C-alpha positions in Angstrom: 0.0 0.0 0.1 1.2 3.4 -0.9 1.7 6.1 1.7 -1.4 8.1 2.1 -3.5 5.6 0.5 -6.1 3.8 2.7 -7.0 0.2 2.1 -10.5 -0.4 1.3 -11.9 -3.3 3.4 -15.0 -5.2 2.5 -17.5 -5.9 5.2 -20.4 -8.3 5.4 -23.8 -6.9 5.8 -27.4 -8.1 5.1 -29.2 -5.7 2.6 -32.9 -6.2 2.0 -32.7 -9.7 3.4 -29.6 -10.9 1.2 -26.1 -11.1 2.4 -23.7 -8.7 0.6 -20.1 -7.7 1.0 -19.6 -3.9 0.5 -16.5 -1.5 0.6 -18.8 1.4 2.0 -18.0 2.9 5.3 -21.2 4.8 5.8 -24.8 4.6 4.6 -24.2 7.5 2.1 -21.3 5.6 0.6 -23.4 2.4 0.4 -26.1 4.2 -1.5 -23.5 5.6 -4.0 -21.9 2.1 -4.3 -25.3 0.5 -5.3 -26.2 3.5 -7.4 -29.0 5.0 -5.5 -30.0 8.7 -5.0 -30.0 9.5 -1.4 -33.0 12.0 -1.8 -35.1 9.1 -3.1 -34.7 6.4 -0.4 -35.4 5.6 3.2 -32.9 3.5 5.1 -33.3 1.3 8.1 -30.3 -0.1 9.8 -30.7 -2.8 12.6 -34.4 -1.9 12.9 -33.8 1.8 13.4 -34.6 4.4 10.7 -31.4 6.2 9.8 -32.3 10.1 9.2 -31.3 11.3 5.8 -29.3 14.2 7.3 -27.0 11.6 9.1 -26.4 9.2 6.2 -22.7 10.4 5.7 -22.0 9.9 9.5 -24.0 6.6 9.8 -21.0 4.2 9.8 -21.6 0.6 8.7 -20.3 -2.3 10.8 -20.0 -6.0 9.9 -23.3 -7.8 10.4 -25.4 -4.8 10.1 -28.9 -5.4 8.6 -30.1 -2.7 6.3 -33.4 -2.2 4.6 -33.5 0.3 1.7 -36.8 1.4 0.2 -36.4 3.3 -3.1 -39.2 5.8 -3.9 -40.5 6.0 -7.6 -42.4 9.0 -8.7 -45.4 8.7 -11.0 -49.0 9.2 -11.0 
């Protein structure tokens, strides 16, 4: 590893009921990693709603269980 370069570690989480390995360190990074707009989702981590304003600070840990609901507009 080069000086000043952080190693990206994968962690095992459960996402919408399915096991998944991710490199994301926070809810915001996870949403970017899977290609979802933070403004159009609701996230529950370990049976607690994660406020949208805290997605960047909401750290992920091995074994976390996340449920993500994606809102789709229309009418």
